[in-house]
N, C-alpha and C positions, 0 to 999 in steps of 0.2 A: 261735733268735731272739736278736738282739744285745742285750746288757745295757748300756743307756745310763747313764752316770754323770750326776750333777746338772749338771755343766758341759756335757756333751754335750746334755742336754735343753734347756738354755738356748740353746746354739749352734744346735741343730736348729730350735727354735722361731723364733729370729731369722732363720735361713736360709729357712724356709718363707715367712715374711712377705715377705722380700726377693724371693724367687723369684716370689711371687704378684704383686708389683708390677711387676717387670721381665721376668718370663717368661725368666729366664736358667737355664742349666744349672748343676748343682752344681760342676762342675770350674772354672767361671768364677770361683768364689769363692776359689780357691787360687793361690798362687805356688809354682812348682816349681823344684827343682834336681836335676840328674842327673849322675852320674859313671859313665863306662864304664871297666871294669877288664878288661884282657886279661892272662890268666895263661899262662905258658909251661910246657912239660913239664920242661924242664931248670931246676933250681933256680938255676944260676949266671946264668941270664938273668933280668934284673929285670922285675918286673911293670910294665906300661905303664898309666898312668891318664890319662884325658882328662876334663875338665870340660866339660859341654855349655853353650854360651853362652846359649841360650834354649830352654826347653821349650815346645812348641806343643801344647796340648790340643785334641783333636778328637773329637766325639761320633761313635759308630758306628751309631746307629739313631735311632728316633723318640722319644727320651726327652722332649724338650721338649713334643711334642704330647700324649703320655700324661700328663705332669705337669700340663699346663694343664687337661686334661679332669678330672683328679682334683681340682684346686683349685676347679673350678666346683661341686663337690659340697659338701654341708654338712659332711661328715666328712672330715678330713684328718689321720689319726693317724700316730704314729711307725711303727706296724706297716705301714700301707698305703704310706708313703713308702719304707720299707726294701724292701718287696716290689717296688716299681717300680725302685728303684735297683739291686737285685740282678740285674735283667734287662737293665741297661744298662751298657755298657762305654765307658770313655774311653780313647782312644789318645793317648799322650804321645810326640810326635815330637821327634827330635834331628837337626838338619841341620848345625850348626856346632859345633866344639869347639876346645879348646886343651889342649896337653899339659901335664901337671903335673910333668914331670921337672925337677929342679933345674938341670940343665946345659943346658936348652933354653929359649929365650925363648918364653913362652907366648902366641904370637900366634894370634888367631882364624883358623880356616880351615875349609873345608868338610870334613865327615866323609869320610875317604879312608884305607882300610886294606886291604891285600891279604890275603885269607884263604885263597886257593887258587891254585896248588898249593903248599902248605907243610904240614909236619907238626909244627912246633914249638909251635903254639898248643894249650893245654890247654882253655881255655874263655873265653868272653866274657860278662861279667856287667854288669848295670846296678844301681846303687844310687839309689833315688829318695827325695827329701826334699821336704817341703811345709810350708806354714803358711797360715793365713788371710790374705787380702789386707789386711784392715784391721789386722792385728797386725804392723805393719811393724817394730816393735822387738823382736819375739819371734824366737828362733832357729828355723831350719828344723829339723824333726824327722824322724827316719827313718821311712819307711813300712814297715809290717811285711811287705808282699809282697816276694817275692824273684824275680829275673829272671836266668836263666842259660841259655846255649846252649853245649853241649860240642862239642869237635872231632868226636867220633864221631857226634853228631846231625847236624851240618851236612855232614860228609863223606859220609854215606849219601845225603843229598839231592842233593849236587853230583855224585856219581858217576853218578847216573841222569839228570842234566840234559844236554840236547843243544841248545846255542844255534843259532839260525838267523839268516839275514840279516834276517828280520822281527822277531826277538826277541833283543834284546841286553841283557836284564836278567832278573832273577829274584828271588824272595823266599824267604828261609829262615825257619823257625820252630822253636821248641823243642816238646817233646812236649805241654806244657801250653798251647801257643799264646799264651803270655803275653808273648813277645818275638819281634820280627820284624826281620830284617836285609834291607835292600834293596840288591841288588848290581847292578853293571854287569859285563858279561862281554865279553871280547875274544879272538878266535881269532888265534893267532900260529903262524907256521912256525918251528920251531927245528931244530937239528942232530939232535935226537932224534925229530923228526916234529912234527905239529901238536899244539898244546896250547891250553888255554883259561885265561885269567887272570881271576879273580874278585876284584873290589874292592868293599868295603862303602862306599856313598856316603850312606847315612842309616839310621836305625833307629828303632824305636818299641817301647814296652811297652804292654800292655793291662791295664787295671785296672778291675774292677767298681766302679761309683760307690759302692756300699755300703762299700767298703774305703778310701775316700778319707780317712775320719776314724780309721782304725786306725793309730795311731802306736806305735813302739817307744819305750822310755825313752831319755833323753839327747838330745843335739843333733847336728847334722850335723858340726860341728867335732870333737866327741869321737868320733863314729863313724868318721870318715875319718882321724883322726890316725894310727892304727897302719898303715893302708894307705899313706898318703903318706910315712911314714917309710921305706918299702921302696924308694921311687924317688928 
């Protein structure tokens, strides 16, 4: 069972009241920032970092219906709310991003990154940050959850994938199913024979709602500074 601090008790109570009035989901109470980090196997090749322009939260099940039913009861404790939240997951989608390289103009563009066939990528990671919507002057804080998909994980999935004329897309996930890559695929004829090109066009991370208030220490700026210095 989670151990709430006094500040979290106050925030949770305030949130329960607001949800009761508006019947909103917990994820609607936060602002999110996300960075996508692409690491390469060769150290001489610089890490690529993209900042997501806007993070779109989307509920994956009937959280609102269950929460509303619970609120209609006389008892609505921290324990019962955590039990409900633990069963519900929010998907945080990224559709547009801009590059953080110093020598590249950071214009917003649709997510587009070729991941196959290539062997130079080590992993694709996402770093998520959030803050309460009403705390607009507070810094974004690092979420404790980690999201990563290694080359070996997605290579195993792509090697077994066979696109058809009716299916020109696929979805990759890590072993924890906490991160999903949405790919488009195109079959091409080359001098070496037919090959399939896979490009990432969007991605999302899955986070249990009970973990939305689990933050690491520090701020987004402090967390990202060492990474951004590499690019």
